[in-house]
C-alpha beads as a LAMMPS data file, in Angstrom:
LAMMPS data file: protein, C-alpha beads

102 atoms
101 bonds

1 atom types
1 bond types

-500.0 500.0 xlo xhi
-500.0 500.0 ylo yhi
-500.0 500.0 zlo zhi

Masses

1 110.0

Atoms # bond

1 1 1 -3.049 162.954 -403.914
2 1 1 -3.213 162.508 -400.563
3 1 1 -3.784 158.675 -401.204
4 1 1 -0.324 158.562 -403.440
5 1 1 1.512 160.496 -400.740
6 1 1 0.175 158.005 -397.778
7 1 1 1.525 155.084 -399.684
8 1 1 4.854 156.673 -400.674
9 1 1 5.310 157.712 -397.220
10 1 1 4.466 153.521 -395.883
11 1 1 6.943 152.661 -398.448
12 1 1 9.544 154.855 -397.313
13 1 1 9.242 153.808 -393.404
14 1 1 8.821 150.024 -394.439
15 1 1 12.492 150.768 -396.258
16 1 1 13.946 152.303 -393.416
17 1 1 12.833 149.598 -391.044
18 1 1 14.271 146.931 -393.443
19 1 1 17.411 148.929 -393.255
20 1 1 17.409 148.946 -389.459
21 1 1 17.620 145.511 -388.668
22 1 1 20.599 144.705 -391.135
23 1 1 23.891 144.502 -388.521
24 1 1 26.548 146.940 -389.871
25 1 1 29.731 146.596 -388.550
26 1 1 31.586 150.392 -388.153
27 1 1 34.240 149.281 -390.366
28 1 1 32.695 146.461 -392.690
29 1 1 35.364 144.273 -391.682
30 1 1 36.979 142.195 -388.752
31 1 1 37.959 142.964 -385.502
32 1 1 41.433 142.636 -384.915
33 1 1 41.412 141.354 -380.620
34 1 1 44.873 142.675 -380.153
35 1 1 44.653 146.124 -381.280
36 1 1 40.718 147.056 -380.816
37 1 1 39.275 149.514 -378.669
38 1 1 36.840 149.475 -376.368
39 1 1 34.340 150.629 -378.526
40 1 1 35.345 147.821 -381.798
41 1 1 35.275 145.275 -379.143
42 1 1 31.737 146.547 -378.258
43 1 1 30.596 145.668 -381.524
44 1 1 30.872 141.981 -380.872
45 1 1 27.924 139.669 -380.295
46 1 1 27.783 139.054 -376.822
47 1 1 30.732 141.697 -375.521
48 1 1 29.586 145.083 -373.297
49 1 1 31.865 147.418 -371.952
50 1 1 32.836 144.826 -369.191
51 1 1 33.888 142.181 -371.511
52 1 1 35.374 144.264 -373.853
53 1 1 37.703 146.006 -370.897
54 1 1 38.244 142.761 -369.417
55 1 1 40.265 141.893 -372.752
56 1 1 42.013 145.074 -373.017
57 1 1 42.985 143.431 -369.616
58 1 1 43.979 140.300 -370.670
59 1 1 46.193 141.615 -373.825
60 1 1 48.009 144.147 -371.493
61 1 1 49.010 141.500 -368.719
62 1 1 49.057 138.187 -370.934
63 1 1 50.405 139.490 -374.396
64 1 1 48.956 139.621 -377.732
65 1 1 46.484 136.627 -378.424
66 1 1 48.005 133.823 -381.163
67 1 1 44.981 132.358 -382.124
68 1 1 41.208 134.028 -382.107
69 1 1 39.900 130.582 -380.070
70 1 1 42.419 132.722 -376.611
71 1 1 39.734 135.119 -376.459
72 1 1 38.281 131.785 -374.186
73 1 1 40.529 132.851 -371.979
74 1 1 39.323 136.066 -370.945
75 1 1 37.005 135.500 -367.769
76 1 1 32.977 135.623 -368.823
77 1 1 34.535 134.996 -372.463
78 1 1 33.400 131.349 -373.153
79 1 1 32.450 129.213 -376.364
80 1 1 29.283 130.473 -377.066
81 1 1 30.380 134.279 -377.489
82 1 1 33.412 132.657 -378.877
83 1 1 31.312 130.913 -382.028
84 1 1 29.117 133.677 -382.076
85 1 1 32.132 136.074 -383.523
86 1 1 34.485 133.144 -384.853
87 1 1 34.111 134.569 -388.135
88 1 1 34.480 138.608 -387.172
89 1 1 37.677 138.138 -385.348
90 1 1 41.139 137.808 -386.530
91 1 1 44.568 138.352 -384.152
92 1 1 46.937 139.695 -386.765
93 1 1 46.946 141.987 -389.606
94 1 1 45.194 140.263 -392.692
95 1 1 47.687 139.050 -394.926
96 1 1 48.441 140.614 -397.991
97 1 1 48.081 138.873 -401.249
98 1 1 51.839 138.576 -402.590
99 1 1 52.642 140.305 -405.665
100 1 1 54.715 138.477 -408.225
101 1 1 57.433 140.240 -409.729
102 1 1 57.454 139.771 -413.452

Bonds

1 1 1 2
2 1 2 3
3 1 3 4
4 1 4 5
5 1 5 6
6 1 6 7
7 1 7 8
8 1 8 9
9 1 9 10
10 1 10 11
11 1 11 12
12 1 12 13
13 1 13 14
14 1 14 15
15 1 15 16
16 1 16 17
17 1 17 18
18 1 18 19
19 1 19 20
20 1 20 21
21 1 21 22
22 1 22 23
23 1 23 24
24 1 24 25
25 1 25 26
26 1 26 27
27 1 27 28
28 1 28 29
29 1 29 30
30 1 30 31
31 1 31 32
32 1 32 33
33 1 33 34
34 1 34 35
35 1 35 36
36 1 36 37
37 1 37 38
38 1 38 39
39 1 39 40
40 1 40 41
41 1 41 42
42 1 42 43
43 1 43 44
44 1 44 45
45 1 45 46
46 1 46 47
47 1 47 48
48 1 48 49
49 1 49 50
50 1 50 51
51 1 51 52
52 1 52 53
53 1 53 54
54 1 54 55
55 1 55 56
56 1 56 57
57 1 57 58
58 1 58 59
59 1 59 60
60 1 60 61
61 1 61 62
62 1 62 63
63 1 63 64
64 1 64 65
65 1 65 66
66 1 66 67
67 1 67 68
68 1 68 69
69 1 69 70
70 1 70 71
71 1 71 72
72 1 72 73
73 1 73 74
74 1 74 75
75 1 75 76
76 1 76 77
77 1 77 78
78 1 78 79
79 1 79 80
80 1 80 81
81 1 81 82
82 1 82 83
83 1 83 84
84 1 84 85
85 1 85 86
86 1 86 87
87 1 87 88
88 1 88 89
89 1 89 90
90 1 90 91
91 1 91 92
92 1 92 93
93 1 93 94
94 1 94 95
95 1 95 96
96 1 96 97
97 1 97 98
98 1 98 99
99 1 99 100
100 1 100 101
101 1 101 102
């Protein structure tokens, strides 16, 4: 009985360790760098509170980003950070597919 319990606990621990290693975004979606708050921006790779604050400050002073690549205009955010996040960041809401009128 003890052997079976120990085996079950071991399997459970392995599963938990595996699941903890899977990166999970808060909303499982893309981050709009024009509207994201500091917490959302910090979910991006290589972006901590300091850089998140710089992104927000840039938006307020310069205006909205028109293209995701423009994030590299923020001091301290370079090509490596952009490349690490280019699949996650957007600058506008995702357009809904046009509905067919019949």
